[in-house]
C-alpha positions in Angstrom: 12.0 -4.7 11.1 9.0 -4.0 8.9 7.7 -0.4 9.0 4.2 0.5 7.8 4.2 3.7 5.6 0.6 3.4 4.5 -2.1 5.4 6.2 -3.9 2.4 7.8 -3.0 -0.7 9.9 -1.8 -3.7 7.9 -3.5 -6.9 9.1 -1.7 -10.1 8.2 -4.0 -13.2 8.1 -3.2 -16.9 7.9 -3.5 -18.5 4.4 -6.7 -20.3 5.4 -8.6 -17.1 6.4 -11.7 -17.0 4.2 -13.0 -13.9 2.5 -16.5 -12.6 3.4 -16.2 -12.4 7.2 -16.8 -9.1 8.9 -15.1 -10.2 12.1 -11.5 -9.0 12.0 -10.1 -11.6 14.5 -10.4 -15.0 12.9 -7.0 -16.0 11.4 -5.3 -12.7 12.4 -1.6 -13.2 12.9 0.0 -9.8 12.9 -1.0 -6.1 12.9 1.5 -3.6 11.7 0.4 -0.1 12.8 1.0 2.8 10.5 3.7 5.4 11.1 2.6 9.0 11.5 3.4 10.1 8.0 2.7 7.8 5.0 4.9 7.6 1.9 3.2 9.1 -1.2 4.2 10.0 -4.7 4.3 13.7 -5.4 1.7 14.9 -8.0 2.2 17.8 -10.4 -1.0 18.9 -12.1 -0.4 19.8 -15.7 -3.7 20.7 -17.2 -7.4 19.8 -17.3 -9.2 18.6 -20.4 -12.8 17.4 -20.8 -13.9 14.1 -22.1 -17.6 13.7 -22.7 -18.1 16.7 -20.4 -16.1 15.1 -17.5 -13.0 16.9 -16.3 -9.9 14.9 -16.6 -6.8 16.2 -14.9 -3.5 15.5 -16.6 -0.9 14.8 -13.8 2.7 13.9 -13.6 3.8 11.7 -10.7 7.0 12.8 -9.1 9.4 11.7 -6.4 8.3 9.7 -3.4 7.6 11.8 -0.3 7.8 10.6 3.3 10.0 7.6 2.3 13.2 7.2 4.5 16.5 6.2 3.0 17.4 2.6 3.0 18.5 1.2 6.4 20.0 -2.2 7.0 17.5 -4.6 8.4 14.5 -2.4 7.6 11.7 -3.0 5.1 8.9 -0.6 4.4 5.2 -1.4 3.5 4.1 1.2 1.0 1.2 1.7 -1.5 1.5 -0.2 -4.8 2.0 3.0 -6.8 5.0 4.0 -4.7 6.5 0.5 -4.8 6.1 0.2 -8.6 7.6 3.6 -9.2 10.7 2.7 -7.2 10.9 -1.1 -7.8 14.0 -0.9 -10.0 15.9 1.0 -7.3 14.5 -0.1 -3.9 14.5 -3.7 -2.8 13.3 -2.7 0.7 9.7 -1.9 -0.3 6.8 -4.2 0.3 3.1 -4.1 -0.5 0.1 -6.0 0.8 -0.5 -9.1 -1.2 -3.3 -11.7 -1.5 -5.9 -9.4 0.0 -8.6 -10.4 2.5 -12.0 -8.9 2.0 -15.1 -8.6 4.2 -18.7 -9.3 3.2 -19.0 -6.0 1.4 -15.8 -6.7 -0.6 -13.7 -4.1 1.2 -10.1 -5.0 1.8 -9.5 -5.5 5.5 -6.0 -7.1 5.4 -3.8 -9.5 3.4 -2.4 -13.0 3.7 1.2 -12.0 2.7 3.4 -9.1 1.8 5.1 -8.9 -1.6 8.2 -7.2 -3.0 7.6 -5.8 -6.5 10.5 -6.4 -8.9 
C-alpha cells in the first residue's frame, strides 16, 4: 500500500503524457489522495543575519514529524527534503519523479515515483 504524506494529491500519469496541458485528465492513471497530516522536517530557528539588507534566517532541520514507523507492505510518499534526510535509514520512502507540468510550468503530477538512496 502506498500512503501519501504530502499535503496535496499525487497524480500519476503515463509515460507519454506531454507537458504543457492544463487538462488534468489526459494520461492520468492514478491519484493518491493525501492523508490528513503531512510528514515534515522539524525546523529550529537559530538566528537571523542580513545579506545585502535581506534577512536570512539560519535554521537547523530536525527530526521528521508526522512520519509513521515502518510497516510491512507500506510505502510512504513524502517531500524530497524528508526523503533525503532519512534515505540512509528508511527504504520505505518515495518521492514524485519525472514531474508533469501544465502550460504555466506548475507541477501537476508525475510519471513515476522514486526511492532516494
